[in-house]
NUVO-42535 format. One record per residue: residue number from 1; x negated, y, z of N, C-alpha, C in turn. Coordinates in Angstrom, 2 decimals, decimal comma. Layout:
N
R    n     n.c1     n.c2     n.c3    ca.c1    ca.c2    ca.c3     c.c1     c.c2     c.c3
R  NUM        X        Y        Z        X        Y        Z        X        Y        Z
...
//
This chain:
305
R    n     n.c1     n.c2     n.c3    ca.c1    ca.c2    ca.c3     c.c1     c.c2     c.c3
R    1    12,54    14,87    27,28    12,48    13,46    27,68    11,20    13,23    28,48
R    2    11,32    12,57    29,63    10,16    12,31    30,48     9,30    11,19    29,91
R    3     8,09    11,06    30,46     7,19     9,99    30,00     7,81     8,62    30,21
R    4     8,48     8,45    31,35     9,09     7,15    31,63    10,23     6,87    30,66
R    5    10,98     7,92    30,30    12,06     7,74    29,33    11,50     7,40    27,94
R    6    10,39     8,08    27,59     9,73     7,77    26,31     9,27     6,32    26,26
R    7     8,70     5,86    27,37     8,21     4,49    27,43     9,37     3,50    27,27
R    8    10,49     3,80    27,92    11,67     2,93    27,81    12,14     2,90    26,36
R    9    12,16     4,07    25,70    12,62     4,14    24,31    11,70     3,32    23,41
R   10    10,38     3,46    23,60     9,43     2,70    22,78     9,62     1,20    23,00
R   11     9,81     0,81    24,25    10,01    -0,62    24,55    11,29    -1,15    23,91
R   12    12,35    -0,33    23,92    13,61    -0,75    23,30    13,43    -0,98    21,80
R   13    12,64    -0,11    21,16    12,37    -0,27    19,73    11,55    -1,52    19,47
R   14    10,45    -1,66    20,20     9,52    -2,76    19,93    10,07    -4,11    20,36
R   15    11,01    -4,12    21,31    11,59    -5,39    21,77    12,36    -6,11    20,67
R   16    12,72    -5,39    19,61    13,46    -6,01    18,50    12,55    -6,84    17,60
R   17    11,23    -6,72    17,81    10,28    -7,35    16,90     9,37    -8,31    17,66
R   18     8,48    -8,97    16,92     7,63    -9,99    17,55     6,74    -9,36    18,61
R   19     6,55   -10,08    19,70     5,84    -9,54    20,86     4,32    -9,66    20,72
R   20     3,88   -10,66    19,99     2,44   -10,83    19,79     2,18   -11,50    18,46
R   21     0,98   -11,30    17,96     0,58   -11,91    16,69    -0,19   -13,19    16,96
R   22     0,07   -14,18    16,13    -0,71   -15,41    16,16    -1,83   -15,25    15,13
R   23    -3,04   -14,96    15,62    -4,15   -14,63    14,71    -4,53   -15,81    13,83
R   24    -4,41   -17,01    14,35    -4,70   -18,20    13,54    -3,68   -18,32    12,41
R   25    -2,43   -17,99    12,71    -1,38   -18,04    11,69    -1,65   -16,99    10,60
R   26    -2,09   -15,81    11,02    -2,42   -14,76    10,05    -3,54   -15,22     9,12
R   27    -4,59   -15,79     9,69    -5,72   -16,22     8,87    -5,33   -17,36     7,93
R   28    -4,53   -18,28     8,44    -4,05   -19,38     7,59    -3,20   -18,84     6,45
R   29    -2,37   -17,85     6,76    -1,53   -17,24     5,73    -2,36   -16,53     4,67
R   30    -3,42   -15,86     5,11    -4,31   -15,19     4,15    -4,98   -16,22     3,25
R   31    -5,42   -17,32     3,83    -6,05   -18,38     3,02    -5,08   -18,91     1,96
R   32    -3,83   -19,09     2,35    -2,82   -19,56     1,40    -2,59   -18,52     0,30
R   33    -2,56   -17,25     0,71    -2,35   -16,18    -0,27    -3,52   -16,09    -1,25
R   34    -4,74   -16,30    -0,76    -5,90   -16,26    -1,66    -5,84   -17,41    -2,66
R   35    -5,36   -18,56    -2,21    -5,18   -19,69    -3,13    -4,11   -19,36    -4,17
R   36    -3,02   -18,73    -3,72    -1,96   -18,33    -4,64    -2,47   -17,31    -5,65
R   37    -3,33   -16,40    -5,20    -3,83   -15,36    -6,10    -4,60   -15,93    -7,27
R   38    -5,27   -17,05    -7,06    -6,01   -17,68    -8,16    -5,07   -18,12    -9,27
R   39    -3,87   -18,54    -8,90    -2,87   -18,92    -9,89    -2,25   -17,71   -10,58
R   40    -2,40   -16,53    -9,95    -1,77   -15,32   -10,47    -2,71   -14,48   -11,35
R   41    -3,95   -14,92   -11,54    -4,90   -14,15   -12,34    -4,57   -14,32   -13,83
R   42    -3,70   -13,44   -14,31    -3,26   -13,51   -15,71    -3,10   -12,10   -16,26
R   43    -3,12   -11,98   -17,58    -2,91   -10,67   -18,20    -1,57   -10,08   -17,80
R   44    -0,56   -10,93   -17,68     0,77   -10,46   -17,29     0,72    -9,77   -15,93
R   45     0,02   -10,38   -14,99    -0,05    -9,77   -13,66    -1,01    -8,59   -13,62
R   46    -2,03    -8,57   -14,46    -2,90    -7,39   -14,53    -2,11    -6,20   -15,09
R   47    -1,21    -6,45   -16,03    -0,36    -5,38   -16,56     0,58    -4,87   -15,47
R   48     1,15    -5,80   -14,69     2,00    -5,39   -13,57     1,19    -4,56   -12,58
R   49    -0,02    -5,03   -12,29    -0,89    -4,32   -11,36    -1,10    -2,88   -11,80
R   50    -1,33    -2,68   -13,09    -1,53    -1,32   -13,61    -0,33    -0,44   -13,28
R   51     0,87    -0,99   -13,40     2,09    -0,21   -13,15     2,32     0,06   -11,66
R   52     1,56    -0,60   -10,79     1,68    -0,38    -9,35     0,71     0,70    -8,84
R   53    -0,17     1,19    -9,70    -1,25     2,07    -9,25    -0,78     3,51    -9,05
R   54    -1,13     4,08    -7,91    -1,07     5,52    -7,71    -2,44     6,05    -8,12
R   55    -2,50     6,66    -9,30    -3,76     7,18    -9,84    -4,17     8,39    -9,00
R   56    -5,26     8,26    -8,28    -5,57     9,16    -7,18    -6,78    10,05    -7,46
R   57    -6,58    11,36    -7,26    -7,68    12,32    -7,41    -7,71    13,19    -6,16
R   58    -8,61    12,84    -5,23    -8,68    13,52    -3,94   -10,13    13,85    -3,60
R   59   -10,77    14,59    -4,49   -12,17    14,94    -4,32   -12,33    16,44    -4,09
R   60   -13,37    16,79    -3,36   -13,67    18,20    -3,13   -13,92    18,93    -4,44
R   61   -14,39    18,23    -5,45   -14,76    18,84    -6,72   -13,61    18,87    -7,74
R   62   -12,40    18,44    -7,37   -11,27    18,48    -8,30   -10,96    19,92    -8,69
R   63   -10,47    20,11    -9,92   -10,15    21,44   -10,41    -8,95    21,35   -11,35
R   64    -8,26    22,47   -11,54    -6,98    22,47   -12,25    -7,11    21,94   -13,68
R   65    -8,12    22,37   -14,41    -8,25    21,95   -15,81    -8,47    20,45   -15,90
R   66    -9,24    19,90   -14,95    -9,46    18,46   -14,93    -8,20    17,68   -14,60
R   67    -7,43    18,16   -13,62    -6,17    17,51   -13,26    -5,19    17,58   -14,44
R   68    -5,14    18,72   -15,12    -4,27    18,85   -16,29    -4,67    17,86   -17,37
R   69    -5,96    17,70   -17,59    -6,44    16,80   -18,64    -6,07    15,35   -18,33
R   70    -6,31    14,92   -17,11    -6,02    13,53   -16,79    -4,52    13,26   -16,79
R   71    -3,73    14,28   -16,46    -2,27    14,13   -16,54    -1,84    13,92   -17,99
R   72    -2,43    14,66   -18,90    -2,11    14,47   -20,32    -2,54    13,09   -20,80
R   73    -3,61    12,57   -20,23    -4,03    11,20   -20,56    -2,99    10,19   -20,10
R   74    -2,42    10,43   -18,93    -1,35     9,55   -18,44    -0,18     9,54   -19,42
R   75     0,14    10,70   -20,01     1,23    10,77   -20,97     1,03     9,82   -22,16
R   76    -0,23     9,50   -22,46    -0,53     8,69   -23,64    -0,62     7,19   -23,36
R   77    -0,41     6,77   -22,12    -0,54     5,35   -21,80     0,43     4,51   -22,63
R   78     1,71     4,85   -22,57     2,71     4,03   -23,26     2,54     4,07   -24,78
R   79     2,47     5,26   -25,40     2,35     5,29   -26,85     1,02     4,79   -27,39
R   80    -0,08     4,97   -26,64    -1,40     4,60   -27,14    -1,77     3,18   -26,74
R   81    -1,52     2,80   -25,48    -1,95     1,51   -24,97    -0,84     0,47   -24,98
R   82     0,40     0,91   -25,01     1,51    -0,01   -25,13     1,86    -0,79   -23,89
R   83     1,52    -0,27   -22,71     1,87    -0,94   -21,46     2,61     0,03   -20,56
R   84     3,29    -0,52   -19,53     3,98     0,33   -18,57     2,99     1,21   -17,84
R   85     3,40     2,43   -17,57     2,49     3,43   -17,02     2,21     3,20   -15,53
R   86     1,25     3,97   -15,03     0,96     3,99   -13,60     2,20     4,47   -12,85
R   87     2,25     4,18   -11,55     3,43     4,55   -10,75     3,48     6,03   -10,45
R   88     2,31     6,62   -10,16     2,29     8,03    -9,77     0,88     8,59    -9,94
R   89     0,81     9,90    -9,97    -0,47    10,62    -9,90    -0,50    11,28    -8,53
R   90    -1,56    11,01    -7,76    -1,66    11,52    -6,38    -2,78    12,55    -6,28
R   91    -2,45    13,75    -5,82    -3,40    14,86    -5,79    -3,27    15,65    -4,49
R   92    -4,20    16,59    -4,31    -4,06    17,54    -3,21    -2,91    18,50    -3,50
R   93    -2,33    19,11    -2,45    -1,13    19,95    -2,64    -1,27    21,04    -3,69
R   94    -2,40    21,68    -3,78    -2,53    22,82    -4,70    -2,45    22,41    -6,16
R   95    -2,57    21,10    -6,45    -2,52    20,64    -7,83    -1,16    20,07    -8,24
R   96    -0,19    20,06    -7,34     1,12    19,50    -7,66     1,74    20,20    -8,87
R   97     1,72    21,53    -8,87     2,33    22,26    -9,98     1,60    22,01   -11,28
R   98     0,29    21,77   -11,21    -0,48    21,46   -12,42    -0,03    20,14   -13,02
R   99     0,15    19,14   -12,17     0,64    17,85   -12,65     2,04    18,02   -13,24
R  100     2,90    18,72   -12,53     4,28    18,91   -13,00     4,30    19,58   -14,37
R  101     3,46    20,60   -14,57     3,47    21,36   -15,81     2,96    20,55   -17,00
R  102     2,18    19,48   -16,73     1,57    18,72   -17,82     2,11    17,31   -17,99
R  103     2,89    16,83   -17,02     3,37    15,45   -17,07     4,64    15,35   -17,91
R  104     4,63    14,43   -18,88     5,77    14,24   -19,77     6,52    12,94   -19,50
R  105     5,88    11,99   -18,86     6,51    10,70   -18,57     7,29    10,82   -17,26
R  106     8,61    10,86   -17,37     9,42    11,09   -16,17     9,52     9,87   -15,27
R  107     8,92     8,75   -15,69     8,88     7,57   -14,83     7,66     7,58   -13,91
R  108     6,75     8,50   -14,12     5,55     8,61   -13,28     5,81     9,62   -12,17
R  109     5,60     9,20   -10,93     5,83    10,08    -9,80     4,72    11,10    -9,64
R  110     5,03    12,18    -8,93     4,04    13,21    -8,58     3,88    13,15    -7,06
R  111     2,74    12,67    -6,62     2,49    12,48    -5,18     1,45    13,47    -4,69
R  112     1,63    13,94    -3,47     0,66    14,84    -2,84     0,35    14,33    -1,44
R  113    -0,91    14,47    -1,04    -1,26    14,18     0,34    -0,91    15,40     1,19
R  114    -0,37    15,15     2,39     0,12    16,25     3,23    -0,26    16,01     4,69
R  115     0,07    16,99     5,50    -0,08    16,85     6,94    -1,51    16,95     7,43
R  116    -2,30    17,82     6,78    -3,70    17,95     7,20    -4,55    16,77     6,80
R  117    -4,21    16,17     5,66    -4,99    15,03     5,13    -6,46    15,43     5,01
R  118    -7,42    14,50     5,34    -7,20    13,13     5,79    -7,20    12,93     7,31
R  119    -7,56    13,96     8,09    -7,73    13,77     9,53    -6,43    13,93    10,31
R  120    -5,47    14,65     9,75    -4,19    14,89    10,41    -4,32    15,71    11,69
R  121    -5,41    16,46    11,80    -5,67    17,20    13,04    -5,27    18,66    12,90
R  122    -3,97    18,86    12,69    -3,45    20,22    12,66    -2,08    20,26    13,30
R  123    -1,49    21,44    13,33    -0,22    21,63    14,02     0,93    20,98    13,24
R  124     1,91    20,46    13,97     3,06    19,85    13,33     3,78    20,87    12,45
R  125     3,81    22,14    12,89     4,46    23,18    12,07     3,76    23,33    10,72
R  126     2,43    23,20    10,72     1,67    23,28     9,47     1,96    22,05     8,60
R  127     2,03    20,90     9,23     2,33    19,68     8,50     3,71    19,77     7,84
R  128     4,66    20,28     8,58     6,01    20,43     8,03     6,02    21,39     6,85
R  129     5,36    22,53     7,02     5,35    23,54     5,97     4,67    23,01     4,71
R  130     3,55    22,32     4,89     2,83    21,77     3,73     3,71    20,76     2,99
R  131     4,40    19,91     3,74     5,28    18,92     3,13     6,43    19,60     2,39
R  132     7,02    20,58     3,02     8,11    21,34     2,37     7,62    21,97     1,07
R  133     6,43    22,54     1,09     5,92    23,27    -0,07     5,59    22,35    -1,24
R  134     5,06    21,13    -0,97     4,72    20,26    -2,10     5,98    19,82    -2,84
R  135     7,06    19,59    -2,11     8,31    19,21    -2,78     8,91    20,41    -3,51
R  136     8,78    21,60    -2,96     9,24    22,79    -3,67     8,46    23,02    -4,96
R  137     7,19    22,57    -4,98     6,34    22,75    -6,15     6,46    21,63    -7,17
R  138     7,28    20,62    -6,87     7,53    19,59    -7,85     7,13    18,18    -7,47
R  139     6,61    17,98    -6,29     6,26    16,62    -5,87     7,51    15,77    -5,72
R  140     7,37    14,49    -6,00     8,46    13,54    -5,76     8,11    12,59    -4,62
R  141     6,83    12,64    -4,19     6,34    11,76    -3,15     5,30    12,50    -2,31
R  142     5,16    12,10    -1,06     4,13    12,67    -0,20     3,50    11,56     0,64
R  143     2,19    11,64     0,82     1,44    10,68     1,63     0,89    11,40     2,86
R  144     1,36    11,04     4,03     0,90    11,65     5,28     0,06    10,66     6,08
R  145    -0,70    11,18     7,03    -1,52    10,36     7,92    -1,00    10,50     9,34
R  146    -0,89     9,40    10,05    -0,50     9,50    11,46    -1,63    10,18    12,25
R  147    -1,29    10,71    13,41    -2,31    11,26    14,30    -2,99    10,09    15,01
R  148    -4,04     9,56    14,37    -4,64     8,30    14,79    -5,16     8,36    16,23
R  149    -5,89     9,42    16,55    -6,45     9,53    17,90    -5,39     9,52    18,98
R  150    -4,32    10,25    18,75    -3,23    10,30    19,73    -2,55     8,94    19,86
R  151    -2,39     8,25    18,72    -1,78     6,91    18,77    -2,66     5,95    19,57
R  152    -3,97     6,01    19,34    -4,89     5,14    20,08    -4,88     5,47    21,58
R  153    -4,51     6,71    21,90    -4,45     7,14    23,30    -3,06     6,93    23,90
R  154    -2,22     6,19    23,17    -0,90     5,87    23,71     0,22     6,74    23,18
R  155    -0,04     7,56    22,17     0,96     8,50    21,68     1,91     7,91    20,66
R  156     2,61     6,86    21,02     3,56     6,24    20,10     4,70     7,18    19,75
R  157     5,16     7,94    20,75     6,28     8,84    20,49     5,88     9,97    19,54
R  158     4,61    10,42    19,60     4,14    11,45    18,67     4,12    10,92    17,25
R  159     3,68     9,67    17,07     3,70     9,06    15,75     5,11     9,13    15,16
R  160     6,10     8,72    15,95     7,47     8,71    15,45     8,00    10,13    15,22
R  161     7,64    11,04    16,10     8,11    12,43    15,96     7,58    13,04    14,67
R  162     6,30    12,82    14,37     5,72    13,43    13,17     6,26    12,79    11,90
R  163     6,39    11,48    11,90     6,94    10,81    10,71     8,37    11,29    10,47
R  164     9,17    11,36    11,51    10,57    11,81    11,37    10,63    13,25    10,87
R  165     9,74    14,10    11,36     9,74    15,51    10,96     9,37    15,66     9,49
R  166     8,35    14,93     9,05     7,94    15,05     7,65     8,91    14,37     6,71
R  167     9,58    13,32     7,16    10,63    12,71     6,35    11,79    13,68     6,20
R  168    12,07    14,43     7,23    13,13    15,45     7,14    12,79    16,46     6,05
R  169    11,53    16,88     5,98    11,11    17,83     4,94    11,12    17,18     3,56
R  170    10,81    15,88     3,49    10,78    15,19     2,20    12,17    14,97     1,64
R  171    13,16    14,86     2,50    14,52    14,66     2,03    14,64    13,38     1,22
R  172    15,13    13,50    -0,01    15,29    12,33    -0,87    13,97    11,89    -1,49
R  173    12,90    12,66    -1,31    11,59    12,26    -1,81    11,02    11,11    -1,01
R  174    10,02    10,46    -1,56     9,38     9,31    -0,92     8,31     9,77     0,04
R  175     8,35     9,26     1,27     7,30     9,53     2,25     6,52     8,26     2,53
R  176     5,22     8,31     2,24     4,32     7,20     2,54     3,52     7,57     3,78
R  177     3,43     6,65     4,72     2,77     6,92     6,00     1,48     6,11     6,09
R  178     0,37     6,81     6,17    -0,96     6,19     6,22    -1,32     5,89     7,67
R  179    -1,63     4,62     7,93    -1,95     4,20     9,30    -3,44     4,28     9,61
R  180    -4,28     4,40     8,60    -5,74     4,35     8,73    -6,15     3,10     9,51
R  181    -5,81     1,97     8,91    -5,96     0,67     9,57    -7,41     0,32     9,91
R  182    -8,35     0,82     9,11    -9,75     0,53     9,41   -10,23     1,17    10,69
R  183    -9,56     2,24    11,12    -9,88     2,90    12,38    -9,10     2,26    13,53
R  184    -7,86     1,88    13,27    -7,10     1,17    14,32    -7,81    -0,11    14,71
R  185    -8,29    -0,86    13,69    -9,20    -1,98    13,92    -8,67    -3,02    14,90
R  186    -7,36    -3,19    14,93    -6,73    -4,17    15,81    -5,42    -4,56    15,16
R  187    -5,25    -5,84    14,87    -4,07    -6,26    14,12    -2,77    -5,99    14,88
R  188    -2,82    -6,11    16,20    -1,61    -5,83    16,99    -1,24    -4,35    16,91
R  189    -2,25    -3,48    16,92    -1,98    -2,05    16,79    -1,47    -1,72    15,40
R  190    -2,00    -2,39    14,39    -1,53    -2,17    13,02    -0,06    -2,57    12,89
R  191     0,28    -3,69    13,49     1,68    -4,13    13,47     2,57    -3,11    14,19
R  192     2,14    -2,68    15,36     2,93    -1,72    16,14     3,11    -0,41    15,39
R  193     2,03     0,12    14,83     2,11     1,38    14,09     3,03     1,23    12,88
R  194     2,97     0,07    12,23     3,84    -0,18    11,08     5,31    -0,12    11,49
R  195     5,65    -0,81    12,57     7,04    -0,84    13,03     7,52     0,56    13,42
R  196     6,70     1,30    14,17     7,11     2,63    14,62     7,29     3,58    13,44
R  197     6,39     3,50    12,45     6,50     4,37    11,28     7,78     4,08    10,51
R  198     8,10     2,81    10,35     9,32     2,45     9,64    10,56     2,87    10,42
R  199    10,54     2,65    11,73    11,67     3,05    12,57    11,90     4,55    12,50
R  200    10,82     5,33    12,26    10,94     6,79    12,21    11,34     7,29    10,82
R  201    11,39     6,38     9,81    11,89     6,80     8,51    10,95     6,65     7,34
R  202     9,77     6,06     7,54     8,82     5,90     6,44     9,45     5,11     5,30
R  203     9,20     5,56     4,07     9,64     4,83     2,88     8,60     3,80     2,44
R  204     7,35     4,11     2,72     6,21     3,20     2,50     5,32     3,26     3,72
R  205     4,63     2,16     4,01     3,50     2,23     4,92     2,25     1,91     4,11
R  206     1,19     2,62     4,41    -0,03     2,61     3,59    -1,23     2,37     4,50
R  207    -2,20     1,62     4,01    -3,32     1,26     4,87    -4,21     2,44     5,23
R  208    -4,69     3,19     4,22    -5,87     4,03     4,45    -5,87     5,29     3,61
R  209    -6,69     6,24     4,05    -6,91     7,46     3,28    -7,96     7,26     2,19
R  210    -8,81     6,25     2,37    -9,95     6,08     1,48   -11,14     6,94     1,89
R  211   -11,01     7,65     3,00   -12,08     8,54     3,45   -12,87     7,94     4,62
R  212   -12,44     6,79     5,14   -13,16     6,11     6,21   -13,97     4,94     5,64
R  213   -14,88     4,40     6,44   -15,74     3,32     5,96   -14,95     2,08     5,59
R  214   -13,91     1,78     6,36   -13,10     0,58     6,12   -11,74     1,01     5,60
R  215   -11,37     0,48     4,43   -10,07     0,77     3,86    -9,15    -0,43     4,02
R  216    -8,47    -0,78     2,93    -7,58    -1,93     2,96    -8,38    -3,22     3,12
R  217    -7,84    -4,15     3,87    -8,42    -5,50     4,02    -7,27    -6,50     3,91
R  218    -7,57    -7,75     3,55    -6,49    -8,75     3,52    -5,77    -8,87     4,86
R  219    -6,51    -8,76     5,95    -5,90    -8,89     7,28    -4,91    -7,76     7,55
R  220    -5,32    -6,52     7,28    -4,42    -5,39     7,55    -3,20    -5,44     6,65
R  221    -3,39    -5,76     5,38    -2,26    -5,81     4,45    -1,31    -6,96     4,82
R  222    -1,86    -8,09     5,23    -1,02    -9,23     5,61    -0,14    -8,86     6,81
R  223    -0,74    -8,22     7,82     0,02    -7,87     9,02     1,07    -6,80     8,70
R  224     0,72    -5,84     7,85     1,71    -4,83     7,45     2,86    -5,47     6,67
R  225     2,55    -6,46     5,84     3,59    -7,18     5,12     4,50    -7,93     6,10
R  226     3,91    -8,53     7,12     4,71    -9,20     8,16     5,65    -8,20     8,83
R  227     5,13    -7,03     9,15     5,94    -6,01     9,80     7,09    -5,57     8,91
R  228     6,82    -5,40     7,62     7,87    -5,00     6,68     8,96    -6,06     6,62
R  229     8,56    -7,33     6,57     9,55    -8,41     6,53    10,37    -8,44     7,82
R  230     9,69    -8,31     8,96    10,41    -8,31    10,24    11,38    -7,14    10,30
R  231    10,92    -5,96     9,85    11,78    -4,77     9,87    12,98    -4,97     8,96
R  232    12,77    -5,54     7,80    13,88    -5,79     6,87    14,87    -6,79     7,47
R  233    14,35    -7,83     8,12    15,23    -8,82     8,74    16,11    -8,21     9,82
R  234    15,57    -7,21    10,53    16,31    -6,57    11,63    17,27    -5,51    11,11
R  235    16,82    -4,70    10,13    17,59    -3,51     9,73    18,26    -3,62     8,36
R  236    17,74    -4,49     7,49    18,26    -4,56     6,13    17,73    -3,48     5,21
R  237    16,81    -2,63     5,70    16,24    -1,56     4,88    14,89    -2,00     4,32
R  238    14,70    -1,81     3,01    13,46    -2,19     2,36    12,45    -1,04     2,42
R  239    11,27    -1,34     2,93    10,18    -0,37     2,99     9,03    -0,88     2,14
R  240     8,37     0,02     1,44     7,28    -0,36     0,55     5,95    -0,48     1,26
R  241     4,99    -1,08     0,55     3,64    -1,30     1,08     2,63    -0,76     0,08
R  242     1,62    -0,06     0,60     0,59     0,51    -0,27    -0,80     0,27     0,31
R  243    -1,52    -0,73    -0,20    -2,95    -0,84     0,12    -3,71     0,29    -0,60
R  244    -4,68     0,86     0,07    -5,50     1,92    -0,53    -6,84     1,95     0,18
R  245    -7,85     2,35    -0,56    -9,19     2,42     0,01    -9,94     1,13    -0,19
R  246   -10,86     1,11    -1,15   -11,69    -0,07    -1,36   -11,08    -1,14    -2,24
R  247    -9,93    -0,86    -2,85    -9,35    -1,82    -3,81   -10,05    -1,56    -5,14
R  248   -11,16    -2,24    -5,37   -12,09    -1,81    -6,42   -12,07    -2,64    -7,68
R  249   -11,40    -3,81    -7,66   -11,39    -4,66    -8,85    -9,97    -5,14    -9,13
R  250    -9,67    -5,48   -10,38    -8,35    -6,04   -10,69    -8,06    -7,30    -9,87
R  251    -9,10    -8,10    -9,63    -8,91    -9,31    -8,84    -8,48    -8,97    -7,41
R  252    -9,07    -7,93    -6,81    -8,64    -7,47    -5,48    -7,16    -7,12    -5,50
R  253    -6,76    -6,39    -6,54    -5,37    -5,98    -6,64    -4,41    -7,15    -6,70
R  254    -4,74    -8,16    -7,48    -3,87    -9,33    -7,58    -3,84   -10,10    -6,26
R  255    -4,95   -10,10    -5,52    -4,94   -10,74    -4,19    -3,92   -10,08    -3,28
R  256    -3,82    -8,75    -3,33    -2,82    -8,07    -2,51    -1,41    -8,33    -3,02
R  257    -1,26    -8,46    -4,34     0,04    -8,86    -4,89     0,44   -10,23    -4,35
R  258    -0,54   -11,13    -4,25    -0,25   -12,49    -3,75     0,18   -12,46    -2,29
R  259    -0,44   -11,61    -1,48    -0,04   -11,49    -0,07     1,41   -11,03     0,02
R  260     1,75   -10,01    -0,76     3,12    -9,50    -0,74     4,11   -10,57    -1,19
R  261     3,77   -11,26    -2,26     4,66   -12,30    -2,78     4,88   -13,39    -1,74
R  262     3,82   -13,79    -1,05     3,93   -14,87    -0,09     4,68   -14,46     1,17
R  263     4,37   -13,26     1,68     4,92   -12,87     2,98     6,33   -12,28     2,87
R  264     6,53   -11,38     1,91     7,82   -10,68     1,82     8,69   -11,24     0,70
R  265     8,07   -11,55    -0,43     8,84   -12,08    -1,54     8,56   -11,35    -2,83
R  266     8,79   -12,03    -3,94     8,47   -11,46    -5,26     9,30   -10,23    -5,57
R  267    10,46   -10,07    -4,93    11,28    -8,89    -5,21    10,59    -7,61    -4,77
R  268     9,56    -7,72    -3,93     8,79    -6,54    -3,52     7,75    -6,13    -4,58
R  269     7,54    -6,97    -5,57     6,51    -6,66    -6,57     7,08    -5,82    -7,70
R  270     7,54    -4,62    -7,32     7,91    -3,57    -8,25     7,27    -2,29    -7,73
R  271     7,12    -1,28    -8,59     6,46    -0,07    -8,09     7,38     0,78    -7,21
R  272     8,62     0,32    -7,03     9,48     0,97    -6,05     9,16     0,51    -4,63
R  273     8,47    -0,64    -4,50     8,19    -1,20    -3,17     6,73    -1,60    -2,98
R  274     5,93    -1,50    -4,02     4,53    -1,86    -3,89     3,67    -0,93    -4,72
R  275     2,66    -0,36    -4,09     1,72     0,52    -4,78     0,30     0,15    -4,36
R  276    -0,65     0,54    -5,18    -2,06     0,48    -4,81    -2,67     1,83    -5,12
R  277    -3,32     2,42    -4,13    -3,95     3,73    -4,32    -5,41     3,56    -4,71
R  278    -5,78     4,15    -5,85    -7,17     4,03    -6,31    -7,46     5,08    -7,37
R  279    -8,71     5,53    -7,40    -9,14     6,47    -8,43    -9,83     5,77    -9,59
R  280   -10,27     4,53    -9,38   -11,05     3,85   -10,41   -10,42     2,56   -10,91
R  281    -9,43     2,02   -10,20    -8,88     0,71   -10,54    -8,20     0,71   -11,91
R  282    -7,51     1,79   -12,25    -6,77     1,82   -13,51    -7,68     1,57   -14,70
R  283    -8,82     2,25   -14,74    -9,76     2,04   -15,85   -10,28     0,61   -15,88
R  284   -10,50     0,03   -14,71   -11,01    -1,34   -14,66    -9,96    -2,35   -15,14
R  285    -8,69    -2,07   -14,83    -7,63    -2,96   -15,31    -7,52    -2,86   -16,84
R  286    -7,60    -1,65   -17,37    -7,53    -1,48   -18,82    -8,67    -2,21   -19,51
R  287    -9,85    -2,13   -18,93   -11,00    -2,84   -19,52   -10,80    -4,35   -19,42
R  288   -10,27    -4,82   -18,30   -10,00    -6,24   -18,11    -9,03    -6,76   -19,17
R  289    -8,07    -5,91   -19,55    -7,08    -6,27   -20,54    -7,58    -6,09   -21,97
R  290    -8,79    -5,55   -22,11    -9,36    -5,33   -23,44    -8,73    -4,16   -24,18
R  291    -8,14    -3,22   -23,43    -7,48    -2,08   -24,05    -8,40    -0,88   -24,23
R  292    -9,45    -0,80   -23,42   -10,44     0,27   -23,55   -11,83    -0,28   -23,23
R  293   -12,84     0,37   -23,74   -14,22     0,04   -23,40   -14,77     1,03   -22,39
R  294   -14,41     2,30   -22,55   -14,88     3,35   -21,67   -13,75     3,83   -20,76
R  295   -14,03     4,80   -19,93   -13,00     5,35   -19,05   -11,91     6,03   -19,88
R  296   -10,67     5,67   -19,58    -9,53     6,33   -20,21    -9,14     7,56   -19,41
R  297    -9,19     7,43   -18,09    -8,83     8,53   -17,20   -10,10     9,19   -16,69
R  298   -10,42    10,35   -17,22   -11,67    10,99   -16,86   -11,54    12,49   -17,03
R  299   -12,16    13,25   -16,12   -12,23    14,70   -16,27   -13,22    15,09   -17,36
R  300   -14,21    14,22   -17,59   -15,27    14,54   -18,55   -14,99    13,98   -19,91
R  301   -16,00    13,99   -20,78   -15,89    13,39   -22,10   -15,19    14,30   -23,08
R  302   -14,97    13,78   -24,28   -14,41    14,57   -25,39   -13,01    14,15   -25,77
R  303   -12,33    13,40   -24,89   -11,00    12,92   -25,23   -10,06    14,09   -25,55
R  304    -9,31    13,93   -26,61    -8,34    14,97   -26,99    -7,07    14,90   -26,17
R  305    -6,96    13,85   -25,35    -5,76    13,72   -24,54    -5,68    14,81   -23,48
//
């Protein structure tokens, strides 16, 4: 396909959606959502928030014994704490089998970052192979990153090609597509990337890797929610939303729940369509609920879990 043909194809896709964003409307909508969030600050919603969390361990210092230990701690959430469990455990590819071997709660997903995470600067063949291998090793979900630099340089077709290729490898598994919104740093680009990722087959669109200075923001999440609603209105297919990076307090989490409720609707507030990626939020929610005083999910300490 020639460059001109690619451009025509991209225009045909994007012509189905809004041509420009009204920034004043976005800010007004965020203000309304923040007001709504104040009404949503309740134990009931903090418990829901806990069930939306992708418990994330993506550190250079991660090790198998630590991942095994925290997975066993996840097994004890329901019997020990009496609340619905986290949505998934998210790890680097080499730890997928460790999570699988230790996870007993079949309602908790096993997620792996793929595609040369976090920079995405490797060959598509490598990205495909890594995605294929994590599912062969027991993953039920994969989080990929778009090739941000190429997209900023006009590579819309590459974004769609890579998402489609990795979704092909994921098969019936869930593919979450990370836009790295803090680097895109333009609401119109965030909207465009959201639409293209969904058109290419993304099951979720996700804000950030958590490895850049700017992660999720109310503005980026609001615009992604708008894109999801627009996409659903056009296609009838429901795509999930995952804020990640910098979601550091239970109150932050409920604010993002409020944005989703206002823009897309309350039916999106299930862990099948809404996630929050964080390594520390789960412990903070448990403390907010008065269920623990110290860290429940930790590689260290003397916990028998």
